[in-house]
SETOR-620233 format. One line per 2 residues: for each residue x negated, y, z negated of C-alpha. Coordinates in pm, whole numbers, plus 32768, in hexadecimal, padded with zeros to 4 digits. Each point is the difference from the previous one (the first is absolute). Example, Ala and Ser with C-alpha at 12.3 -4.5 7.8 and 13.67 -1.06 7.14 Angstrom:
2
7B32/7E3E/7CF4 ~ 7F77/8158/8042
***
This chain:
834
5410/4EDC/2E77 ~ 8062/8022/816D
7FA5/7EDF/80E5 ~ 7FB1/805F/8166
8098/7F57/812F ~ 7F35/7ED9/807C
7F96/7F8B/7EA5 ~ 801C/7E85/7FDF
807C/7F3B/7ED4 ~ 7FCF/7E98/8061
80CC/7FCD/813A ~ 80C2/8145/7FCF
7FA0/8143/80AE ~ 8080/814B/7F76
80C5/80D0/80FC ~ 8091/8120/7F34
807C/8059/7EA0 ~ 816D/7FC0/7FA8
8016/8083/7E9D ~ 7F84/7FE2/7E9C
8088/7F9F/7EAE ~ 7F92/7FC9/7E9C
7F78/7EA8/8052 ~ 7F3D/8054/813A
8006/8082/8161 ~ 80C0/7F66/8122
7F7C/7FF5/8164 ~ 807C/7F8F/8151
7F15/7EEB/806C ~ 7FDF/7EF7/810C
7FC8/7E91/7FBB ~ 7EF7/7FBE/8109
802A/7E87/7FEA ~ 817A/7FF1/802A
8029/813B/80CE ~ 8109/809F/7F23
801E/8141/7F3D ~ 8016/7FF3/7E86
8012/80E8/7ED6 ~ 7EBA/7FED/7F3C
8011/806E/7E96 ~ 7EA5/8056/7F7E
7F93/8029/7E96 ~ 7EF4/810F/8008
7EA8/7F8E/7F91 ~ 7FF8/80F2/7ED7
8142/7F5E/7F81 ~ 7F5C/7EA8/7FEE
7F48/807A/7ECC ~ 8150/7FF1/7F50
804C/7E99/7FA0 ~ 8170/8059/7FD8
8022/8097/815A ~ 7F54/7EDA/80A3
80DA/7F09/7F47 ~ 813E/80B8/805E
7F8E/800F/816A ~ 7FC3/7E88/8009
8145/7FC8/7F47 ~ 80C2/80B8/810F
7F7E/7F18/810E ~ 8040/7EC5/7F36
8158/806E/7F93 ~ 8084/8072/8151
7F67/7EDA/80BB ~ 80C2/7F10/7F20
8147/8090/8083 ~ 8084/7F9B/8157
812D/80DB/8047 ~ 807F/80CA/812B
8017/813D/7F2C ~ 7EA7/7FE6/7F61
7EC9/8067/80BD ~ 7F25/7ED9/8069
7E9F/7FE6/7F74 ~ 7F0A/7F6E/80FA
7EBC/7FFF/7F3D ~ 7F3E/8090/7EDA
7E8C/802C/8031 ~ 7EC4/80B2/7F96
7EFD/80A4/80DF ~ 7EC8/805F/7F3C
808D/80C0/7ED7 ~ 814F/8055/80A2
8139/7F36/7FBE ~ 811B/7FFE/80FF
8156/7F67/8044 ~ 807E/7FC5/8164
8178/800F/801F ~ 8111/8003/8104
8013/8150/80B1 ~ 8162/8082/7FD8
8079/80C3/812F ~ 80C9/8113/7F5B
8005/8105/7EEE ~ 7FF4/7FF7/7E88
8151/8040/7F61 ~ 7F72/814B/7F84
7FB2/806A/8166 ~ 8152/7F7E/8072
80B2/80D5/7EFB ~ 7F38/8135/8062
8063/7FCE/816C ~ 816E/803D/7FB0
8119/7FAC/7F14 ~ 8042/7E89/7FF1
8161/7F87/8042 ~ 80A7/7F5D/7ED6
8032/7EB9/80BB ~ 7E90/7FF9/8061
7F96/8044/7E9A ~ 80D0/7EDA/7F89
7F67/7F1F/810B ~ 7EA0/806A/7F9E
804D/7FC4/7E91 ~ 808E/7EA8/8047
7EC8/7F99/80BF ~ 7F1D/807D/7EE9
80D4/7F43/7F03 ~ 7FE4/7EC9/80D8
7E84/801F/7FFC ~ 7FFB/8035/7E87
80E5/7ED5/7FD3 ~ 7EF6/7F25/80A4
7EED/809C/7F2D ~ 80C0/7FDA/7EBB
8056/7E99/8057 ~ 7E89/7FC2/8022
7FCC/80A0/7EAB ~ 7F6E/8145/808A
8065/8162/7F98 ~ 7F9C/8117/80EE
7FF9/8123/7F04 ~ 7FC8/810F/8104
8135/8010/80DC ~ 8008/8157/80A4
8037/808F/815F ~ 7E8A/7FF6/804C
7FFE/7E87/7FCC ~ 812A/7FBC/80E2
7FCC/7FFB/8177 ~ 8119/802D/80FE
7FAF/7F52/8148 ~ 807E/8087/814B
80FA/7EE0/8010 ~ 8089/8061/7EA6
7F5C/7ED7/7F4F ~ 7F78/8061/7EAA
7EAD/7F95/7F7D ~ 7F9E/801E/7E91
7E8B/802C/7FCA ~ 7EF4/8055/7F00
800F/7EFA/7EEF ~ 7ED1/80A2/7F58
80BB/802C/7EB7 ~ 80C4/7EBB/800C
7FF7/7F12/7ED9 ~ 807A/7EA0/7FBE
8127/7FD3/7F1A ~ 7FE4/7F4E/7EB6
807D/7EB7/8093 ~ 7EBD/7FE6/80CC
7F10/802A/7EDA ~ 7FFF/7E98/7F86
7EF9/7F77/80EB ~ 7ECF/7F29/7FFC
7EAF/8086/7FA3 ~ 7F9C/8012/816B
8100/810F/803D ~ 7FB6/80CC/7ECA
7F07/80E9/80AD ~ 8105/805C/8102
8101/804F/7EF8 ~ 7F06/80DC/7F4E
7FFF/80E2/8130 ~ 8171/803F/7FFC
806E/8027/7E98 ~ 8015/816E/7F9C
7FAE/8068/7EA0 ~ 8122/8096/7F34
7FF6/8179/8002 ~ 7F5E/8017/8159
80DD/80C1/80F2 ~ 7FE6/7F86/8167
80D4/806C/8125 ~ 807E/8142/809F
80A1/80EA/7F06 ~ 8146/8061/80AF
8054/7E94/804C ~ 7FA8/7F5F/7EB4
80FE/7F5C/7F20 ~ 801B/8092/7EA0
7F50/7ED2/7F68 ~ 7EEB/801C/8104
7FD1/8174/7FBA ~ 7FDF/7FB6/7E8B
7EF8/7EF5/803D ~ 80DB/7EE4/7F80
7FFF/7EA2/808F ~ 80CE/7FE8/813D
80C4/7EF3/80B5 ~ 80AF/7FE7/8150
8101/8104/7F97 ~ 7EFA/8112/8023
8009/7FCB/817B ~ 817B/801D/7FF7
7FE3/8157/7F5F ~ 7EFB/8073/80FC
80D8/7F8D/8122 ~ 8122/80C5/7F68
7F24/8137/8007 ~ 7FA8/7FC2/816D
816E/7FD3/8062 ~ 8061/813D/7F49
7EEF/80C5/80B3 ~ 8061/7F76/8157
816C/8061/7FD3 ~ 7FE2/8142/7F37
7EC4/8081/80AD ~ 7F6F/804A/7EA9
7F6A/7F3A/7EE2 ~ 80E6/7FA5/7EDE
7EF9/8063/7EFF ~ 7F36/8137/804B
7F32/8101/7F45 ~ 7EED/8101/8025
7F03/7F26/7F49 ~ 7FCB/7E8E/7FBF
807C/8037/7E9D ~ 8142/8096/8086
8031/7ED7/80E9 ~ 7FCD/7F09/7EE2
80F0/80C4/7F23 ~ 810B/7FF4/8110
7FBC/7E91/803B ~ 8026/7FA5/7E91
810F/80F0/7F8E ~ 80D8/8088/8119
80F8/7F67/80F0 ~ 7FDC/8066/816E
8112/80CC/80AC ~ 810B/7F2D/80AB
7FAA/7F96/815F ~ 8142/809B/807F
7F93/8153/7F7F ~ 7EE6/7FF7/8101
80AA/7F2E/810E ~ 8179/8015/800A
8026/7ED4/80E8 ~ 7F47/7F17/7F15
80EC/7ED9/7FBC ~ 807B/7FD1/7E9E
7F79/7E9B/8003 ~ 7EA4/807E/8057
801A/80F4/7EDC ~ 804E/7ED8/7F1D
7EDF/7F2D/8087 ~ 7F02/811A/7FD3
8082/805D/7EA6 ~ 7FE1/7E98/7F8D
7EA1/7FE2/8090 ~ 7F93/8142/7F52
8079/7FA1/7EA3 ~ 7F00/806F/7EFB
802F/7EC0/7F3A ~ 7F96/7EDC/80D9
8108/7F26/7F5B ~ 8105/80E0/80A7
7F66/7FE1/815C ~ 802B/7EED/80FD
7F5B/7ED7/7F58 ~ 7F7E/7F73/8148
7FAE/809D/814D ~ 80DA/7EF6/80A5
8134/8091/7F56 ~ 7FA9/8158/8084
7FBE/7F70/8159 ~ 8157/7F5D/8006
80AA/814B/7FAE ~ 7F37/80BD/8107
8054/7F02/810D ~ 816F/8001/7FA8
8008/817A/8016 ~ 7F44/7FF9/814B
80F6/7F05/8091 ~ 812B/80C8/7F88
7F7D/8140/809D ~ 7FB9/7F4A/8146
8161/7F76/7FFE ~ 8093/8158/7FB8
7F36/8091/811E ~ 807E/7EEF/80E9
8165/8047/7F92 ~ 7FD3/8170/804F
7F78/7FB0/8159 ~ 811E/7F0F/803F
8108/80F3/7F8A ~ 7F7C/8131/80B9
808C/7FA4/8158 ~ 8158/7FDE/7F67
7FE7/8156/7F60 ~ 7F81/8099/8143
8126/7F73/80C2 ~ 80F2/8088/7F04
8077/7EA5/7FA9 ~ 805C/8070/7EA3
80CF/813C/7FFB ~ 80AD/807E/7EC8
80F5/8122/8020 ~ 8064/80BA/7ECC
8177/8022/7FD5 ~ 80E0/8093/7EF8
80D4/7EC9/7FCA ~ 7FA3/7FD3/7E97
7EF9/8043/7F00 ~ 7F89/7E9A/8027
7FC7/803F/8173 ~ 7F36/8131/7FA0
7F32/7F29/7F16 ~ 7FC3/7EFC/810B
7F9F/80FF/8105 ~ 7F20/80C5/7F17
7F44/7ECF/7F7F ~ 7FD9/7F66/8158
7F73/8146/8084 ~ 7F17/800E/7ED7
7F87/7EA3/804C ~ 7FBC/8052/816C
7F5E/8154/7FD0 ~ 7F25/7FC4/7ECC
7EF0/7F05/7FBB ~ 8064/7EC9/7F41
7F1D/806C/7EE5 ~ 80BF/8147/7FC6
80EE/7F75/7EFF ~ 803D/8157/7F65
80CC/8077/8128 ~ 80E8/7ED5/7FF7
802B/8017/7E8A ~ 8055/8171/8012
8106/7FBC/810B ~ 8092/7EE3/7F36
8026/80E2/7ED1 ~ 80D9/80EA/80CC
80ED/7EE7/805D ~ 805A/7F2B/7ED6
8111/7F3C/80B5 ~ 7FB2/7EFB/8105
7E88/8012/7FE4 ~ 7FDA/7E9A/7F8A
80D4/7F79/8119 ~ 7F35/80BE/8100
7EB7/7F8E/7F6B ~ 807D/7E9A/800F
8050/802D/8170 ~ 7EA5/808F/803C
7F56/7EE0/7F4A ~ 80C4/7EFC/80C3
7FB0/80B5/8143 ~ 7E90/8009/7FAC
7FFF/7E8E/7FB4 ~ 80A7/7FBE/814B
7F06/80D5/80BC ~ 7EDB/7F53/7F59
808F/7EAC/8058 ~ 8047/806E/8163
7EB3/80A0/8050 ~ 7F2D/7F02/7F47
80BE/7EDD/808B ~ 800A/807E/8163
7E96/806C/8010 ~ 7F55/7ED1/7F68
80E1/7EDC/7FB6 ~ 8091/7FD8/8159
7EAD/7FDB/80A5 ~ 7F53/7EB0/7FF4
7EA8/8003/7F5D ~ 7EF3/7FBB/8101
7EC3/7FE1/7F2E ~ 7FAD/7F4D/7EBC
7EDD/7FBE/7F16 ~ 8005/7ED9/7F12
7F16/806C/7EE9 ~ 7F3A/7EF3/7F46
80DE/7F66/7EF8 ~ 7F88/8047/7E9E
7F8B/7ED9/7F34 ~ 8088/8060/7EAA
7F09/7F9B/7EF6 ~ 7EE6/7FE6/80FF
7FF7/7E88/7FDA ~ 7EED/7F90/80F4
80B2/7EB3/802C ~ 8130/80B8/8088
7F46/80EB/80E9 ~ 802B/7F17/8128
817B/8012/7FD0 ~ 801A/817B/7FFB
7F1D/801C/8131 ~ 80A9/7EDD/80AE
8161/8085/7FDA ~ 7F8C/814F/8089
7F59/7F59/812A ~ 812D/7F23/8046
80F3/8124/7FFB ~ 7F20/80CA/80E8
7FF3/7EDC/80F2 ~ 8177/7FBF/7FEF
8072/8168/801E ~ 7F0C/804B/811A
80D6/7F19/80D4 ~ 8125/80EF/7FED
8042/80B3/8149 ~ 7FC2/8177/800D
7F5A/8005/7EAB ~ 7E96/8064/7FC8
7F75/7F47/7ED2 ~ 7EAD/806C/7F7B
7F01/7EEA/7FFE ~ 7F51/7F62/7EDB
7EBE/80C0/8042 ~ 80B1/814E/7FDA
80D7/7FB9/7ECF ~ 7F07/7F39/7F31
7F30/8139/7FC7 ~ 810E/804A/7EFA
7FCB/7EB7/7F49 ~ 7FAF/8032/7E91
8063/8170/8009 ~ 8134/809D/7F6C
8091/808F/813E ~ 8122/80EC/8033
80E1/7F88/811A ~ 801B/815B/8099
7E88/8033/8001 ~ 7FCB/7EAF/80A3
810E/8041/8103 ~ 7F63/814D/805C
7EA4/7F68/8021 ~ 807F/7ED4/80C6
80F6/80D1/80CB ~ 8129/7F1D/7FC2
816C/8044/7FB3 ~ 8036/7EF5/7EF2
7F30/7F52/7EF7 ~ 803C/7EB0/7F5B
7F5F/7FCD/7EAB ~ 800B/7ED9/7F16
7F8E/7F6F/7EB6 ~ 7FC5/7E97/7FA2
7FE2/7F44/7EB9 ~ 7FC0/7E8C/7FDC
8035/7F4F/7EB4 ~ 7FC5/7E8F/8021
80EC/7F81/810B ~ 80D9/8138/7FEC
7FD6/8118/80FC ~ 8092/815E/7FEC
7FEB/80DF/8134 ~ 8090/8160/800B
8009/80CC/8142 ~ 8067/815E/8065
8033/8096/8159 ~ 7FD8/817C/800F
8057/80F1/8118 ~ 7ED9/80EE/8012
80D3/8104/80B3 ~ 80A1/806A/7EBA
7F6B/7F0B/7F03 ~ 8153/7F5A/7FDE
8028/7E9F/7F81 ~ 8081/7F2A/811D
8006/7EB1/7F54 ~ 7F68/7F41/7EDF
8022/7EAB/7F65 ~ 7F65/7F1F/7EFC
7FD8/7E8C/803D ~ 7FCD/7F13/7EDC
7FBA/7EA9/808E ~ 7F2A/7ECE/7FDB
7EB0/8009/80AF ~ 807A/7EE5/80DC
8104/80F2/808F ~ 7EFE/80FC/8079
8050/7FBF/816E ~ 8171/804B/7FD6
7FB1/813F/7F3D ~ 7F28/8080/811F
810F/7FAC/80FC ~ 8108/80B9/7F35
7F22/8133/7FE0 ~ 7FB4/8004/8175
8171/7FD9/8056 ~ 806E/8113/7F0F
7EF5/80F1/8078 ~ 805A/7FCC/816E
816E/8041/7FB0 ~ 7FB7/8136/7F2F
7F25/808C/8115 ~ 813B/7FF7/80D6
7F50/7F34/8108 ~ 80ED/7F65/80FD
7F91/7E97/8007 ~ 8060/7EF0/80EF
8021/7EA1/7F7C ~ 7EA6/7FB3/8088
7F6A/8134/7F57 ~ 808D/7F98/7EB0
7F7B/7E9F/8029 ~ 7EA6/808A/8046
8005/80E7/7ED2 ~ 8071/7EF2/7F0E
7F49/7EE1/80A3 ~ 7F7E/7EF7/7F10
7EBD/7F55/806B ~ 8008/7EF3/7EF4
80F6/7F77/7F04 ~ 7EEA/7F8A/7F1C
7FD4/80FF/7EE9 ~ 7EAE/7F75/7F96
7F7E/800C/8165 ~ 806F/8169/801D
7F4E/8068/7EBF ~ 7EC2/7F54/8077
801F/80BB/814B ~ 801F/814C/7F46
7EC5/7FAD/7F3D ~ 7F4F/7FB5/8147
8064/8150/8093 ~ 7F9C/80AE/7EBC
7E9B/7F7E/8019 ~ 7FF2/802B/817A
804B/8173/7FDA ~ 7ED9/802C/7F13
7F2D/7FBA/8137 ~ 7EBE/7F74/7F74
7F5A/7EB7/805C ~ 8047/7F66/7EAB
816A/8074/7FFC ~ 803B/7F77/815D
7F8C/7EAB/7F8B ~ 80FF/8010/7EE7
8108/8070/80F9 ~ 7FB6/7ECF/80D9
802E/7F1E/7ED1 ~ 8154/8098/7FAB
807D/7FF7/8169 ~ 7FA0/7E8F/8015
80B6/7FBB/7EB9 ~ 8136/80AF/8086
7FF1/7F2A/813A ~ 7FDF/7EC7/7F29
8144/805E/7F4E ~ 80B5/8053/8147
7F5C/7F84/8145 ~ 8100/80CB/80C9
7FA5/8151/7F62 ~ 7F9C/80CD/8133
7F91/8137/7F40 ~ 7F0A/7F32/7F34
7F62/7F7B/8141 ~ 7FEC/8166/8087
7F56/806F/7EBE ~ 7F0C/7EE1/8016
7FAB/8063/8165 ~ 7FC5/8168/7F92
7F17/7F98/7EE6 ~ 7F2C/7F13/80D6
7FF7/80F8/8120 ~ 7F9D/8130/7F30
7EF4/7F38/7F48 ~ 7F6B/7F95/814F
800B/815D/809C ~ 7F55/8099/7ED1
7EF2/7EF0/7FF7 ~ 8070/7F80/7EAC
8012/7EA0/808E ~ 7F68/7F71/8140
80E8/8062/8121 ~ 7FF1/7EA0/8091
8099/7F8D/7EB9 ~ 80FF/8114/7FD0
808E/8043/815B ~ 8076/7E9D/8054
80B3/7FEA/7EB1 ~ 809A/8158/8038
8080/7FA1/815B ~ 8091/7EB9/7F80
80B7/80B5/7EE6 ~ 8088/810F/80E7
8079/7EFE/80FD ~ 80AB/7F3D/7EEE
80AF/813C/7F83 ~ 8080/804D/815F
8075/7E9B/8038 ~ 80DA/8026/7ECA
8073/8167/803F ~ 7FB6/80B1/8149
808F/8149/7F7D ~ 7EE5/804C/7F0D
7F4A/813B/806F ~ 7EEC/7FAF/7F08
7FBE/7EAC/809C ~ 7FFF/808A/8164
7F06/810A/7F92 ~ 7F1F/7F03/7F57
800C/7F10/8125 ~ 7FB0/811B/80F2
7EDC/8079/7F2C ~ 7F60/7EAB/7FD7
8032/7FB3/8172 ~ 7F49/8144/8048
7EE0/7FCD/7F0A ~ 7FD3/7E8C/803A
8066/7FB8/8168 ~ 7FC9/8158/809E
815B/7FCB/8096 ~ 8059/816C/802E
8142/7FC8/80C6 ~ 8096/7F14/7EFF
7F9A/80E8/7EE6 ~ 80AA/8129/80A3
813A/7F35/8042 ~ 8011/7F9B/7E90
7FCE/8166/7F8B ~ 8118/807D/80E2
80E5/7EF0/7F7B ~ 7FAC/8061/7E9B
8058/816B/8047 ~ 814D/7F96/8095
804F/7F3F/7EC3 ~ 7F87/8109/7F0B
7F90/8157/8082 ~ 7FAC/8065/7E99
7EFD/7EED/7FCC ~ 7EC7/80D5/7FE8
7EFE/7EE8/801F ~ 805D/7FB5/8168
7F96/815F/8069 ~ 7EA6/7FC2/7F6C
7FB2/7EBF/80BA ~ 80AC/8076/813F
7F1B/812F/8009 ~ 7ED1/7F19/7FD5
8077/7F35/812A ~ 8027/8132/80DD
7EB1/8097/7F99 ~ 7F48/7EB8/8032
8080/7FDF/8165 ~ 7FA3/8166/8058
8162/8095/7FF7 ~ 7F84/8116/7F20
8114/8104/8029 ~ 810B/7EF8/7FC2
7F46/7F8D/7ECA ~ 8000/8162/7F75
8175/8024/8044 ~ 8059/7EB6/7F54
7F22/8055/7ED6 ~ 80A0/8159/7FED
8159/7F62/7FFC ~ 7F92/7F1D/7EE6
7F82/812C/7F3D ~ 814E/80B1/8036
80BC/7ECD/7F81 ~ 7F16/7FEF/7ED4
7F87/8168/7FCB ~ 7F66/7FCD/7EA9
7F4D/7EBC/8055 ~ 7E85/8018/7FF9
7FD4/7EC1/80D2 ~ 80E8/808B/810E
7F47/814B/7FFB ~ 7EB3/7F4B/801E
8084/7F32/8122 ~ 8052/813F/80BB
7E9E/8078/7FB6 ~ 7F7C/7EB4/8086
80C1/8034/8144 ~ 7F64/815A/8021
7EA7/7F6A/7FB9 ~ 8012/7EFC/8114
807A/8112/80EC ~ 7EC1/80C1/7FA3
80D0/8119/7F67 ~ 7F26/8014/7ECC
806E/8157/7F82 ~ 816C/7F93/8008
7FA1/7EC1/7F48 ~ 7F47/80C4/7EF4
812A/80E7/7FC8 ~ 80E5/7ED3/7FDE
7F18/7F55/7F09 ~ 7FED/813B/7F31
817C/7FF8/7FED ~ 7FE0/7E9A/7F86
7F14/806D/7EEE ~ 80F2/810F/7F96
8101/7EED/7FC8 ~ 7F06/7F1C/7F4F
7EA8/8091/7FAE ~ 7F7F/7EA5/7FA2
8057/7F35/8133 ~ 7ECC/7F42/8075
8081/7FCE/8162 ~ 8024/8178/8034
7E95/8040/7FA2 ~ 7F96/7EDC/80DC
80B6/809C/8128 ~ 7F60/8152/7FBB
7EAB/7F5A/8002 ~ 8042/7F6C/8158
806E/8150/808B ~ 7EDF/80C2/7F66
7F0A/7F07/808D ~ 8087/802D/8161
7FDB/8178/7FD7 ~ 7E96/7FD7/7F93
8048/806F/7E9A ~ 7F3F/7EDC/7F6E
7FCF/8078/7E9B ~ 8174/803F/7FDD
8047/7EAC/809C ~ 7F1B/7F53/7F08
80A0/80B8/7EDD ~ 815C/7FA0/8077
7F9F/7E90/8025 ~ 7F62/8000/7EA7
8139/809A/7F6E ~ 80D6/7EF5/80A8
7F24/7EEB/7F73 ~ 800D/8099/7EA3
817C/7FEC/800C ~ 800C/7E90/8067
7F12/7ED8/801E ~ 7EC6/7FD6/80CE
8093/7F3B/8120 ~ 7F4F/7FC9/814B
80E0/80ED/80C8 ~ 7FA7/812D/7F24
7E91/7F9F/7FE5 ~ 7FD9/7FCC/8177
807B/8161/8047 ~ 7F24/8096/7EEE
7ED0/7F4A/808B ~ 804D/8081/815E
8011/8165/7F7D ~ 7EB3/7FD8/7F4D
7F61/7F7E/8141 ~ 809A/810F/80DA
7F81/810F/7F14 ~ 7E9C/7F79/800B
8009/7F58/7EAA ~ 7F98/7EAF/8089
7F7E/7F7A/7EB4 ~ 8151/8043/7F5B
80B1/7F55/8123 ~ 7F22/7ECD/7FDA
8050/7FF0/7E8D ~ 8170/7FEE/805A
7FB6/7EF0/8100 ~ 7F4A/7F2C/7EFD
811D/8037/7F09 ~ 8101/7F89/80FE
7F36/7ECA/8053 ~ 7FD9/7FB6/7E8E
8178/8021/7FCE ~ 804B/7EF2/80FE
7FBB/7EF0/7F01 ~ 8115/807F/7F1A
8102/8095/80EA ~ 8059/801E/816F
7F2C/80FB/80C1 ~ 8093/805D/8151
7F14/7FE7/812B ~ 80BE/8127/8091
7F85/80D6/7EDD ~ 7E9E/7F7E/8032
801D/805B/8173 ~ 8053/8166/7F9F
7ECB/8015/7F25 ~ 7F1C/7F62/8105
8085/80F6/8103 ~ 7F9D/811F/7F1C
7EA6/7F68/7FD8 ~ 7FDF/7FF0/817C
7FE6/7E85/8007 ~ 80D1/7FBC/8137
7FB7/7E8B/800F ~ 8063/7FBC/7E98
8131/80E2/801F ~ 8081/7F41/812F
7FBB/7EB5/7F55 ~ 80CC/8068/7ED1
811A/8083/80E0 ~ 8013/7EAE/80AB
8012/7F5A/7EA9 ~ 810F/80F6/7FA1
80C0/7F9E/8138 ~ 7FDF/7E8E/7FB3
806A/8038/7E96 ~ 8108/8107/8058
7F59/80D8/7EFB ~ 8069/8151/7F78
8064/8113/80ED ~ 7F68/7F77/813D
814F/8043/80A8 ~ 7F8E/816B/801F
7EC3/7FAA/80C0 ~ 8076/80A4/8145
802E/8157/7F60 ~ 7F1A/8003/7ECD
7F0A/8123/802C ~ 7EF6/7F52/7F2D
7FBE/7F0B/811C ~ 7FD5/8100/8116
7E8D/7FAC/801A ~ 8057/7E96/805B
8102/8042/8110 ~ 7F08/7FF6/8120
7F94/7E9E/7FA5 ~ 80AC/7EF4/80D8
801C/7F20/7ECD ~ 80D7/8107/7F59
80E0/8014/8134 ~ 8021/7E85/8002
8066/8005/7E94 ~ 8114/80FB/804C
8076/7F1E/811B ~ 801A/7ED5/7F17
80CE/80D6/7F15 ~ 80EA/8051/8124
7FA0/816F/7FE9 ~ 7F6B/801A/815F
***
């Protein structure tokens, strides 16, 4: 079945075919709602008659969508249009590994890198209890930026550990358990047990990956034959030729890794993919180091820095000269030449070899030390500390220590520290330090683990140089919980020293600064921050309770006051509590924090934000933001609110620049990315805003705020159906609050669906008895309905209540139809925007 261009499946429009496989056909398609291209996998209608095919097709979507990993293709949606089933996935910009291999011989180092990324993806799948069962070059995509994506989980199954489930999950499991004796997979890449139809476990993927590595390096399959029977016979009975027989430069260690992966008996293979991954990464790092050594040594050789003249002084001299020349004219892997020369000279060979070994050690120390150790590290990521045992009562400690170290180390001069928003995407994931460093673009990574048993606390930390994966420093702290503050101070001090940062006395005091001596108050503060960062209305109420408890224990705890100000302020801005209730409390808390400690960037930011939202005091707000940036240029939040201030006052280009700087400081932060999109939106650069929001969704496909922003942009471009869909998606990912409903109602009204808009209006009015409904959001809906009088009335209420996002009134495109009204102009004047 060939589907013609222009055919629609839900919101997806077919553009052209991409390929076909045993489980369906793949097409390039466009998501007409979100304006992005996707890969659409379609199960032909005649296949739906097969219950097995349909189940496997559905299983692929469910299986792959349960995995969130940078090396696994992202599943957007599974759907059905009439009798046709389809899966919408991320469109990978690149080639399949099969196409990549056909384009030219793959370098050994590249093959190892590809294998390591595939192993990393399989590690995540196996950890989730999922076996792929069809690893082959066609199911591995190589992006243009060399990132690998594993796809096609159509044959995946859950491991035995996942079978003990409730009755509600039994139907799902029935889809994925393969009957004994049924052979599934691609013949040349099957493990022996898979080819024989036996039960399989995660080690079958290890074998298949071994086959793929062999083929990448040797440019031929390890098990071949004229017929399928011949292939199976080779697979079950014969060992493949050595890699080195097909690729002389293949490292001996790679030969060992592949041989172990291809063991016929799975008990002789790697027992976990993680063990194989470790060996691949070690080999990759060693080859990279060897390559760096060669580059470093080449200038010396070119200049003739090492010259050995052969003399006839003695036979030992001859030995030395001969072996040194052998070492400089033959590859290090050509041991035969050296051995043959050594056999000819039985005297003095051991002494010369000793000299060579000592010289090599010295060179390694010199080059490695001079190239990396002498240079101070200028960028760092503190990854979320692991809560060993996953005790939910300890989660606030692991998160809190991470946050505190980020805040402390960000005060170091000339050091870029990745923000919480960027690093916490790794929370709950087993993350390799090198992978994280590459994604975050930092030189060093700090990791840690934490265990609490009663009043005893054990914290272990490791600092790794991502340049060569070397261990810079590590320590384990076994202390009482009451000593948590001193543990954090020691870690911060040690890290700053190991980073070779040149600190003044003032710098060191800032890094190790203690904001309270009350251990109980500090733990309550960490609990407050833990719930604040969950960012829901209920969690913010809990955060307020904990911050108040911390203040009760220590009335001079400035950070607790700053946290309290944040919680009241954010709850008011997001209409979770009446602004007239939240803002005054937020201002009082921020002022109290600053009266205790005027050097808190957090408190200056909070005070500036509340002054902006509550008093419309733009000058004071900007002054506070600038002060916060002086104190901590790495504090990402200040860039957000500063950009709001600049946009609201009509300084649109400056707002974009500040938001862009915030996004550069925090490149993997969805909120920062969305703030840049917001700056584009208020500048009427809707296409730029849409592109930025699509980047946000690539980082987090389930972020409600990103869909909300897309809806606003689509509406301004007249793409009302897409706007409505985006708003509905945003609401499905969060709660039905007045700010989301007001925008959805406006889109309904603008698209001519007045009855739907009125339904939203009645819903919002009905909500007001249970929760706060912002008059600003009602004004948006009334504007869409064309009710100018009611819209202006609600805007005046919003001004009086300081509701929602009324600070953006001067530049919000939704209110363009009201700008000619003198009452609107007067409102802007009262807000000091005219």
